[in-house]
N, C-alpha and C positions, 0 to 999 in steps of 0.2 A: 588157304590163308593168303597166298600170293595174289589171287584174284581179288580178294577183299581189299588188300593194300593198294592195288592198282586202281580200283574203283574210287577209293578215297582220294588218291592223288589227283586223278582226273577231275573229280567233282570239286576238290579244293581249287584247282587251277581255273576251272570255269567260273566258280563263285567269286574268286578273288580278282580276276582280270576281265571277265566278260568274254564274249566270243563273237565271231563273225559267221553269218549264214546268209547266202545269196546276196552278197555285197551290202548287207546291213550289219551295223555294229550294235551288239547288245551289251549293255553295261549294267551291272548290278550295283546299286548305290545304297549308302546308308539311309536309314529312315529319315524322312523329311527332305531328302535331296531329290532333284529331278535328273533323269538320265537323258543324254543326247550325244550320239556319235562318239562314244568312247570317253566321255567326261560326265561328271556329276556336278550339279549346280545347287547351291544353297542360297536362298534369298533371305538375307539377314534383316529382320525388322527392328533393329536398334540403330538409331542415328549415332554416328561417330565421325571423327575426322578420318582423312585418308589413311594416315599412319596407323591409327587405332583399328580401322577396318582391315588393313592388311595383317596386323597382328592377330586379330580375331580369326581371320582365315587361316593363318599359319597354325594357330592353336587347334584348328580342325584338319591339320595336315594338308592344307590347300593354299591357294593364292587368290587374290582378287581376280575376277574373271579376265581372260585374255580372249578377245574376239578374233578368230582366224579368217573368217570369210563371210560372205553375204548370207549363206544358209544359217550359220550360227547366229549372226545378227538378227535374222528373222525369227529364229527360235526364241531368242532372248526378248526381242521386242514383243512377240506374242504373249509371253508370260508376264512381262512388265505391264502390258495393257490390262491385265487381269489382277494385278496386285492392288490391295487397298491398305492404306490410302495411296492415291496417285502421288508419286513422289520422284525425287531425283535419286539416282543410284550410282555409287562408285563403281568404277572398273579399275583394273590394275595397270593403268597407263599414266606415266608422269614424265615431265622434263625437269624435275627438281634438281638433278645433278648438273645437266648442261642445258641451258635455255635453248629451246627450239629442237632439241633432240629427244623426242619421246621414246621411252623404253617401257616394256612390260615388267611387272614385278617378278615374273617367273623367268626373266632373262632371255626369253625367246625373241626372235627378230620381229620387228613391226612390218608386216606384209599386207595388212588390210586396214583401212580407216573409213570412218563414216562421220566425219566432222560436219556440223551445221555450217552452211556458207558463212564465210568470214571468221571461222574458228580454225584452229586455235589463235587467239589474239593477245594473250597475256595482258589483259586489261589492267591498268594501273601497275603493271610490272609485278603482279603477285599471283598470277594464275599458272600453276604448275601441275595440277592434277586433273585428270579427265573423268567426266561423269556422263551418264545417260540423262539427257534433258527431256523431261516429260512434256514440256511446252513445245517441243519441236519433234514430235513423234520419236522420241528417244534417240535422236541424232546426238553426236558427241559434242561436248563443250568443255573448254578448260576453265577451271575455277580455282579459287584459293584452297589449298590443301587442308586448312583448318575449318572449312565449312562442315556442317553436320548433316550427313546423308545416310540413307540405307546402303547396303552393299550386297554384292553377289560374289560368293566364293566359288571357285572351280577346282575340282579334284579330278586330275587326269588319271586314267587307268594305266597300269604298268605297260600294257601293250602300246600305248600312245607315247611312251618314252618319258613319262613323268617320274617314274621310280617309286610311286606310292601305290599300294594295293587299294583297289576299289571294292568294297563289299563288306 
């Protein structure tokens, strides 16, 4: 009986958090989510404002996507290039609280950016939310938060420090 219990605990741990093998991170994601390096991504094909998009992600126990590095950016760009229709996509970055100080909705530090040249520019004093701009190879642009765009939710595995179970 003890062997059966141990097997169930180990299996639950692997399923709920993913695992690492040979420096590769394997993450098990819910249906219709994509896995990459310890996170799961959901491409939401309903246009909403930035605030509505973040609330939709939170309802899925996630946040709007937080881009950590060039590899994650390339992963997202590759998938955005294959989404139909070609569109603009919200990410979880905003300077709505303090102008010029962009912050992620998951409260993690901003350590990587991929702004289109000349951005962010806060055009007309109303651009506080960041999106992937399909007109510029999905480089980042700041726009008004009330615009209606598709969104990408990111669910981080417990092993990545997000506190939510993936699986």
